[in-house]
C-alpha positions in Angstrom: 0.0 0.0 0.0 0.8 3.7 0.0 1.2 3.9 3.8 3.9 6.2 5.0 5.8 5.8 8.3 5.5 9.0 10.3 5.9 10.7 13.6 3.8 13.3 15.3 5.3 15.6 18.0 3.3 18.5 19.4 1.0 18.6 16.4 4.0 18.7 14.0 4.0 15.7 11.7 7.1 14.2 10.0 7.1 11.7 7.2 10.0 9.2 7.8 12.2 7.7 5.2 14.9 5.1 5.8 18.3 6.7 6.0 20.6 3.8 7.1 20.6 1.0 9.7 18.1 2.1 12.4 18.1 5.8 11.4 15.3 7.4 9.6 15.1 10.9 8.2 12.0 12.9 9.2 10.8 15.7 6.9 8.4 18.0 8.5 6.6 21.3 7.6 8.7 23.9 5.8 11.3 21.3 5.0 12.5 20.9 8.6 14.6 17.7 8.8 15.6 15.6 11.8 17.3 12.2 12.0 15.5 9.7 14.2 17.9 7.1 15.7 15.9 4.1 16.9 17.5 1.8 19.5 16.4 -1.8 20.1 16.6 -3.8 23.3 18.3 -7.2 23.6 15.1 -8.9 22.3 15.0 -6.8 19.1 12.1 -4.5 20.2 12.3 -0.7 19.8 13.3 0.6 23.2 13.9 4.3 22.5 14.5 6.9 19.8 17.1 9.7 19.9 16.4 12.9 18.0 18.8 15.9 17.8 16.1 18.6 18.3 18.6 21.3 19.2 21.9 21.5 17.3 23.9 22.8 20.3 22.7 20.0 22.6 23.0 16.2 22.6 20.1 14.3 21.1 17.0 13.9 23.2 16.1 10.3 23.9 12.5 9.2 24.2 12.0 5.9 25.8 9.3 3.5 24.8 6.6 3.3 27.4 4.5 0.2 28.2 0.9 0.2 27.0 -1.4 1.7 29.7 -3.7 -1.4 29.7 -0.9 -3.4 31.4 -1.3 -1.2 34.5 -5.1 -1.3 34.5 -6.4 -3.1 37.6 -9.2 -4.8 35.6 -6.6 -6.2 33.2 -4.2 -7.3 36.0 -7.1 -9.1 37.8 -7.5 -11.3 34.7 -3.9 -12.5 35.2 -4.3 -13.5 38.9 -4.2 -17.2 39.5 -2.0 -20.3 40.0 0.0 -21.7 37.2 1.6 -25.2 36.9 5.0 -25.0 35.1 5.7 -28.7 35.7 9.0 -28.1 37.5 7.4 -25.5 39.8 4.1 -23.7 40.5 3.7 -20.0 40.3 1.1 -17.8 42.1 0.2 -14.5 40.5 -1.6 -12.1 42.8 -2.4 -8.5 43.4 -1.0 -6.6 46.4 -2.6 -3.2 46.3 -2.1 -2.1 42.7 1.1 -4.2 42.3 1.1 -7.4 40.3 3.2 -10.0 42.2 4.5 -13.4 41.0 5.7 -15.9 43.6 7.2 -19.2 42.3 7.2 -22.1 44.8 10.2 -21.8 47.2 11.3 -18.4 45.9 10.6 -14.9 47.1 7.8 -12.8 45.6 8.7 -10.6 42.6 6.9 -7.5 41.5 6.0 -7.6 37.8 6.5 -4.4 35.8 4.6 -3.8 32.5 6.6 -4.2 29.3 4.7 -4.8 26.1 1.9 -7.0 24.7 0.9 -9.2 27.6 4.5 -9.3 28.9 5.9 -8.1 32.3 9.5 -7.9 33.4 11.0 -8.8 36.7 13.2 -5.7 37.4 15.4 -7.3 40.1 16.3 -10.2 37.7 17.9 -9.0 34.5 16.6 -10.8 31.4 13.6 -12.4 33.3 10.1 -11.8 32.0 6.7 -13.4 32.0 4.1 -13.4 29.3 0.5 -14.3 29.8 -1.7 -16.1 27.2 -5.2 -14.6 27.3 -8.3 -16.5 26.4 -10.1 -14.3 23.8 -13.3 -16.5 23.8 -13.9 -16.7 27.5 -13.9 -14.0 30.0 -10.5 -12.8 28.8 -8.7 -14.4 31.7 -5.1 -15.6 31.3 -5.0 -19.3 30.5 -1.3 -19.8 30.7 2.0 -18.1 31.6 5.4 -18.3 29.9 8.3 -17.7 32.2 11.2 -16.3 30.0 14.7 -16.4 31.4 18.2 -16.2 29.8 18.4 -20.0 29.8 15.1 -20.6 28.1 11.4 -20.5 28.7 8.9 -22.5 30.7 5.2 -22.6 29.9 2.5 -23.4 32.4 -1.3 -23.7 32.3 -3.6 -22.0 34.8 -4.7 -24.5 37.5 
């Protein structure tokens, strides 16, 4: 199709064209041009974009934010439950507005929103959990995938 990648910043729109590698050139009103340098995380997802908005200053970096729904209480309530990962069981619960995961025999870990249906464990670098949501039912999580540097474990809701 004729779709064009673009950016909107304070009601100023830029059409983006690929420049090189992860850098795109943005052309805005009156021919204003900026280079947008996208940075990916270790998993290959866009984590930030750096833009030299002021020539006399270093580029300003904008970090990708997690989708708002991952922090929504109603959404988090759909994830609460016990999951059987065969080698261990995991309890997911709410403590106030915090989503907590506690694997059997381990301390509880707070889950921080990341992307999609994925949360990260801040105190454990490279550790994440991703929930599988049942679209046909009440939208509750049906399974959890514990992702760690050594691999991933999947577990069904009990």
